[in-house]
N, C-alpha and C positions, 0 to 999 in steps of 0.2 A: 659129370655135369659141372659146368662152370657157373659159379654164383656171381651175379652182378652186384656190384657195390653201389647202393643208392645212398645219397646223402640228403639230409633235410635242408630245404631252403629256408633260412631263418632271417631273411632280410625283409624289412618293411618298406614297401613302396610308398614314399611320401609325396610323390608327384601329384597324385590326385588330391591329397590332403592340402597341399599348398595351393592348388587351383581353387578349391572350395573356399579356403581361408581368404584368398585375395578377392574372390567375388563378393564374399560377405563384407570385407573391409570397404570395397567400393560402394556397395549398397548403403552401408552405414554412413560413409562419408557424404553421400548425396542426400540422404534423408535427414541427417542430424540438423543441418541448418534450417530445413523446412519446419522442423518441430519447434524451433525457438521463436519463430515469427508469429505475431498475433493475427487474428482474423478480423475482418471488418464485419460488424454485425449492427443491425438496427435494433437499438434497445427500446423496450416498450416505454411509452410515455404515460405519466400519471400526474394527477393533480395532488400536490403535497398538501397535507393538512397544516393549516397555519397555527402557529403557537401564539397565544395571547401575550403581547409584549408586557402587559401589566403583571403577569405571573412569571416572568423570566428575568434573568440577570442579563443586561445588555452591556457587552464589552465592545468598545470602539477603538480601533487603531486609526489615528488621524493621518493626514497626508505626510506630516513630518515625523511620524513614528511614535507619537505620544499615545499612551494607553489610558482609556477612561472607563471607569466603573459607573454605569449609568451616565452621569455628567460630571463625575468627580475624577480629576486626574490622579492616577496612581502609578506605582512602579511595578515591575514584574514580581519583586519580592513581596510587596503588599498584596498583590493578586494571589500569590501562592498561599500566604497566611490566611487571607479571607476565605478562600475556597477550602482550605484544610479545616478551619473552624466550622464552616457550614456543613462540611461532609461529616465530621465527627458528631455534630449535634443534630444530624438528619434534617437540616433546614435548607438543603440544596435544591434550588429550583433549576429548571432548564436554563441553559446558557445560550444566548444569541450573540454571535461574533460578527461584527461588521467592520470592514476595512475600506479605506479609500482606494479607488482603483489605481492610483498612482503611488501608493505606499510600497516601500521595499518589501518584497515577498517574505524575507527573513523575519520581519517584525511580527507578521501574522502567524508564521510557523512557530516562533518562540512562545507565543500565547497558547497556541494549540498544543505545544509540547508540554507545557505545565499542566494543562487540563488532562492530557493523556497520562502523564506520570501519576497524577492523583487518582486515576481510574474512574474519572467522571465520564459517563457515556451519553449524557443528555446535552449534546452540543449541536447547535444549528447555525448555519451561515446565512446571514441576511443578504439577499440579492435584490436587485432592482428588476422587476419584470421586463422582459424584452418587448419593445414596441413593435407591433406588426405593421 
């Protein structure tokens, strides 16, 4: 009897693996940009509770960028010092920040940045109600 010599086939067929990988790559390339964009939603409207201005610190940024504590003109350094003193002595009231609509945006942000650095969370922006 003649014995047949059989050999094992030890090759991996990567054609199907490459096909699946390319299909997944295409799917991810199409869906990734869609995940980054926002969605348009209608947010619920509410009536905000008003803060009594008599119990709050009113900071004002004027049209030319000057900063006022109530009606006293101050610098950013003085603002930082006053807020630090009030925070350490637990005499910190809510802060109302109002800025002229024509003021450079950076001036208002620099005031908000100081308030954020000090960890003060009671900040409100003063806005004029929209006329109907």
